C-alpha positions as CSV (number, residue, x, y, z in Angstrom):
1,M,-17.1,3.7,-2.3
2,S,-19.8,3.9,-0.1
3,P,-21.5,7.4,0.5
4,N,-21.3,6.7,4.2
5,A,-17.6,6.3,4.4
6,Q,-15.6,8.9,6.2
7,F,-11.8,9.4,5.8
8,V,-9.1,10.0,8.3
9,T,-6.3,12.1,6.7
10,D,-3.0,13.1,7.7
11,E,-1.5,16.7,7.8
12,T,-1.1,16.9,4.1
13,G,-4.5,15.5,3.4
14,K,-3.6,12.2,2.4
15,R,-6.1,9.4,3.3
16,T,-4.8,6.9,6.0
17,A,-7.9,5.3,7.2
18,V,-11.5,4.8,6.4
19,L,-14.5,4.8,8.9
20,L,-17.6,2.7,7.7
21,P,-20.9,1.8,9.5
22,I,-20.8,-1.4,11.2
23,A,-23.4,-3.2,8.7
24,E,-21.1,-2.2,5.8
25,Y,-18.0,-3.4,7.5
26,E,-19.6,-6.8,8.4
27,H,-21.0,-7.2,4.8
28,L,-17.3,-6.7,3.5
29,L,-16.1,-9.2,6.0
30,E,-18.8,-11.7,4.7
31,D,-17.8,-11.1,1.1
32,F,-13.9,-11.4,2.0
33,H,-14.7,-14.8,3.8
34,D,-16.6,-16.0,0.6
35,L,-13.8,-15.1,-1.5
36,A,-11.3,-16.9,0.6
37,A,-13.5,-20.0,0.5
38,V,-13.7,-19.9,-3.1
39,A,-10.0,-19.4,-3.4
40,E,-9.2,-22.4,-1.1
41,R,-11.3,-24.7,-3.1
42,R,-10.6,-23.3,-6.6
43,K,-8.3,-26.5,-7.5
44,E,-10.8,-29.0,-6.5
45,P,-12.5,-31.2,-9.2
46,T,-15.9,-29.9,-10.5
47,V,-19.3,-31.7,-10.7
48,P,-21.6,-31.3,-13.6
49,H,-24.7,-29.3,-12.5
50,E,-27.0,-32.2,-13.1
51,Q,-25.1,-34.4,-11.0
52,F,-24.9,-31.8,-8.3
53,L,-28.7,-31.5,-8.5
54,E,-29.2,-35.3,-8.5
55,E,-26.9,-35.5,-5.2
56,L,-29.0,-32.7,-3.5
57,K,-32.2,-34.6,-4.1
58,R,-30.7,-37.9,-3.1
59,D,-29.6,-36.3,0.2
60,G,-33.0,-34.7,0.8
61,L,-31.5,-31.3,0.4
62,L,-33.7,-30.4,-2.8
63,S,-37.2,-31.4,-3.4
64,D,-38.0,-32.7,-6.8
């Protein structure tokens, strides 16, 4: 847990919410978005690494 996290508790001391700095919250949102994209695509066929590199070079997205 982040050392910058602050917790909101109920009258019994049970944690009910967390406060995070905006930068940490945004980082968590990016991670969540990335994981969602991976989950959506996990059943797609894979491409061998060498083939992928060749396609990037062919498309001008990677130099030799």
